C-alpha positions in Angstrom: 24.1 5.7 16.3 24.3 4.2 20.0 21.0 6.1 20.7 19.3 4.2 19.2 18.6 0.9 20.3 15.0 -0.4 20.8 14.6 2.0 24.4 16.4 5.2 22.7 14.4 4.9 19.3 10.9 5.3 21.7 12.3 8.0 23.4 13.2 9.7 21.0 9.5 8.9 19.1 7.9 11.2 22.3 10.7 13.8 21.3 9.6 14.9 17.8 5.8 15.1 19.6 7.1 17.6 21.9 6.0 21.2 22.1 9.2 22.5 22.2 10.7 20.1 19.2 9.5 22.4 16.3 11.5 20.2 13.9 9.0 17.4 13.5 6.4 18.6 12.8 8.0 21.9 10.3 8.9 19.7 8.1 5.8 17.6 8.3 3.6 20.3 6.9 6.8 21.1 4.0 6.3 17.6 2.9 2.4 18.1 2.6 3.3 20.2 -0.6 6.0 18.7 -1.5 4.3 15.1 -1.8 2.0 16.8 -3.5 4.6 18.3 -6.2 6.2 15.4 -6.9 3.5 12.9 -7.0 3.9 12.4 -10.8 7.5 11.3 -9.5 6.5 8.5 -7.2 6.2 5.8 -10.3 8.2 2.7 -10.8 11.1 4.1 -8.3 12.9 2.9 -5.4 12.0 5.3 -2.4 14.8 5.5 0.1 15.4 7.0 3.9 17.8 6.9 5.4 17.6 6.9 9.3 14.4 6.2 8.5 13.3 5.5 12.1 9.7 5.7 12.6 7.2 5.9 9.6 4.8 9.0 9.9 7.1 11.2 7.6 7.7 9.3 4.8 3.7 8.2 5.0 3.1 11.3 4.4 4.9 10.9 0.6 2.6 7.4 0.6 -0.5 8.9 0.3 -0.2 10.7 -2.6 1.0 7.2 -4.6 -2.4 5.5 -5.7 -3.0 2.7 -5.1 -2.3 0.7 -8.6 0.7 2.4 -9.1 2.1 1.0 -5.9 2.8 -1.9 -6.3 5.6 -0.6 -8.4 7.1 1.3 -5.8 9.5 -0.4 -3.4 10.4 1.3 0.0 13.6 0.3 1.4 14.4 2.0 5.5 17.2 2.0 6.2 18.1 2.7 9.2 21.0 1.4 12.5 17.8 0.0 14.6 16.2 -3.2 13.7 13.2 -2.9 16.5 11.9 1.0 14.4 12.2 -0.9 11.0 10.2 -3.5 12.4 7.3 -1.5 13.5 7.2 0.8 10.6 7.3 -2.2 8.2 4.4 -3.3 10.6 2.5 -0.3 9.9 3.0 0.9 6.9 2.4 -2.8 5.5 -1.2 -2.4 7.2 -1.7 1.0 5.7 -0.7 0.4 2.6 -0.7 -3.0 1.7 0.2 -3.3 -2.1 3.7 -1.3 -0.9 6.6 -3.7 -1.0 9.3 -3.2 2.1 12.6 -4.0 2.6 14.2 -3.3 5.2 18.1 -2.4 5.8 19.4 -2.2 9.1 23.4 -0.9 8.3 24.8 2.1 9.0 23.7 4.9 5.8 27.3 6.3 6.6 29.3 3.7 6.1 27.3 0.8 4.1 26.4 2.7 1.2 27.0 -0.3 -1.4 24.3 -2.6 0.1 22.1 0.0 -1.5 20.2 -1.5 -5.3 21.1 1.4 -7.8 18.8 -0.9 -11.0 15.9 1.4 -10.9 14.8 5.5 -10.5 15.7 6.3 -6.4 14.4 9.0 -4.8 16.7 9.1 -2.1 15.2 11.0 1.1 17.5 12.2 4.1 14.4 13.8 6.3 14.6 15.0 10.4 17.3 17.2 10.0 19.6 13.9 10.8 21.9 15.8 7.9 23.2 18.0 11.1 24.6 15.2 12.9 27.4 15.7 10.1 29.4 19.2 10.1 30.0 21.0 6.4 32.8 19.1 5.4 31.0 16.1 6.4 27.9 16.4 5.1 29.9 17.3 1.6 31.3 13.9 1.5 28.3 12.8 2.3 26.8 14.0 -0.1 29.4 13.4 -2.6 28.8 9.6 -1.9 25.2 9.4 -2.3 26.0 11.4 -6.2 27.7 8.4 -6.7 25.2 6.0 -6.4 22.4 8.1 -8.4 21.5 8.9 -12.0 20.6 11.9 -13.1 16.6 10.9 -13.1 17.0 10.5 -9.3 15.5 12.6 -6.7 17.1 13.8 -3.4 15.6 15.1 -0.7 17.3 16.5 2.5 16.0 18.5 5.5 18.0 21.1 6.9 17.0 23.3 10.5 18.1 26.4 10.2 20.2 28.9 11.9 17.9 30.9 14.7 17.2 32.4 17.5 19.5 30.8 20.0 16.7 30.2 23.1 14.2 28.3 20.5 17.2 26.1 19.3 18.0 25.3 22.9 14.3 24.5 24.2 14.3 22.0 21.2 17.1 20.0 23.3 15.4 21.2 26.7 11.9 20.5 27.5 10.2 20.4 29.9 9.6 17.2 30.4 13.0 15.6 30.2 12.9 13.0 27.3 15.7 14.7 25.6 17.2 14.1 29.2 16.0 10.8 29.6 17.1 9.6 25.5 20.9 11.3 26.3 21.2 9.4 29.7 20.0 6.1 28.0 22.9 6.1 26.1 25.0 5.0 29.3 22.6 2.0 29.4 24.1 0.9 25.2 27.7 1.5 26.0 27.3 -0.7 29.3 25.4 -3.3 27.1 28.5 -3.4 24.7 31.8 -2.7 26.9 30.2 -4.6 30.0 30.7 -1.4 32.5 28.8 -0.1 34.8 27.6 3.8 34.2 25.2 5.1 36.4 22.4 7.8 35.4 22.1 9.7 38.2 26.3 10.4 38.2 25.2 12.2 35.3 22.9 15.7 34.3 21.8 16.3 30.9 23.3 19.6 29.3 22.2 21.2 25.8 23.4 24.1 24.9 24.2 26.1 21.3 27.4 26.6 20.2 27.6 29.7 17.9 30.9 29.3 17.2 30.0 26.5 15.6 26.2 26.4 14.3 25.5 23.5 16.1 23.6 22.2 19.9 25.8 20.0 21.5 24.6 17.3 23.9 26.9 16.3 27.0 26.5 14.4 30.1 28.3 16.0 33.2 29.3 14.3 35.4 27.8 14.8 39.0 30.6 13.7 41.3 34.3 11.4 40.3 34.1 8.2 39.6 36.4 5.4 38.0 34.5 2.7 35.7 35.4 -0.7 35.3 36.0 -1.6 31.5 37.1 -5.6 31.3 37.8 -4.5 27.6 40.5 -1.7 28.6 43.8 -1.7 30.1 42.6 0.7 32.8 39.6 1.9 34.7 37.8 5.0 33.3 38.4 7.4 34.9 36.2 10.8 35.0 36.3 13.7 37.3 32.9 15.8 38.5 31.6 18.2 36.4 34.1 16.4 33.9 31.3 15.8 30.4 31.6 13.2 27.8 31.0 15.1 24.9 27.3 13.0 23.6 25.9 14.8 19.8 26.5 17.2 17.5 23.9 19.2 16.0 24.2 21.8 13.0 22.1 24.6 11.9 22.7 25.4 8.6 22.8 28.8 6.8 20.9 28.6 2.9 24.9 29.9 2.4 25.8 27.2 4.2 23.3 24.6 1.9 24.7 26.2 -1.2 27.7 25.1 -0.7 27.5 22.0 0.1 25.4 21.1 -2.8 28.3 22.7 -5.2 30.5 21.3 -3.4 29.3 18.2 -3.5 27.9 18.8 -6.9 24.5 18.4 -6.9 21.5 20.2 -8.6 19.7 22.3 -5.8 16.1 22.0 -8.3 13.8 23.7 -5.5 13.7 24.5 -1.4 10.9 24.3 0.6 10.8 26.1 4.1 8.4 27.4 6.7 7.0 31.1 7.2 9.2 31.1 10.3 12.9 30.0 8.1 12.8 27.7 11.0 13.9 24.6 8.7 14.4 24.3 5.2 13.6 21.2 2.8 15.7 20.7 -0.5 15.1 19.0 -3.3 18.4 17.8 -5.4 19.6 15.8 -8.3 22.8 14.7 -10.0 23.9 17.4 -13.0 23.8 15.5 -16.0 27.2 16.4 -16.5 29.1 15.3 -13.5 32.3 17.2 -13.5 35.8 16.4 -14.3 
């Protein structure tokens, strides 16, 4: 979550438009089909989006809701970045004036209890954010979501699929170095929190596919030996040249992985939407009417 201060949110928005970053455009194309098929479900419900960021993906769903039904829809974007919620809410309010928007600035990993439970819910976890979890952690998170759900609720999750290594790595090593800026910006966030003086110039961006763990790893590699004073720590932070700070994992899934997660989380897969290249899939889950004993 420390990537997503205001600057980080803006940089990530730029990343989603890069030619190498296939994830957003592929998912949005799939959502166009999904929105049409689910149009009858988009009535008298709460649409909750975890890690909402900008509003372009969720707008695809709203475009399928007739104006006269929008006043009975409540959209609850849940994100750690208050600025991202405010910006997307301003855009959505102008575009869909009958829509009720209630932003929630919170960590969806630990603060799911703040979500309303009274009405039918459509839960959206898009952008392959599920990839920040290992299979074990993804399963545990989906179990928590299942506890919030009623049998009539829907859960939409975007999964980035395992594919050619070069395609994956290029998405995190773009030619304009926007991902590098995004990765290094985390140092500014940490400086604000810990009153340290990390300098971006002292680190190089690294992103590579770890086949053994089926994940992209992002690192910041030190270009020289560093001693970083930290007033909230008993000693200085020492980093050796070529040592790395491991900033992010982005797991890539097989269809078998997704089935395993669903089975172990006791959720039912209703449908999978996959692009023709088989690079990305959006899965529609429901809660079975009979919970496991």
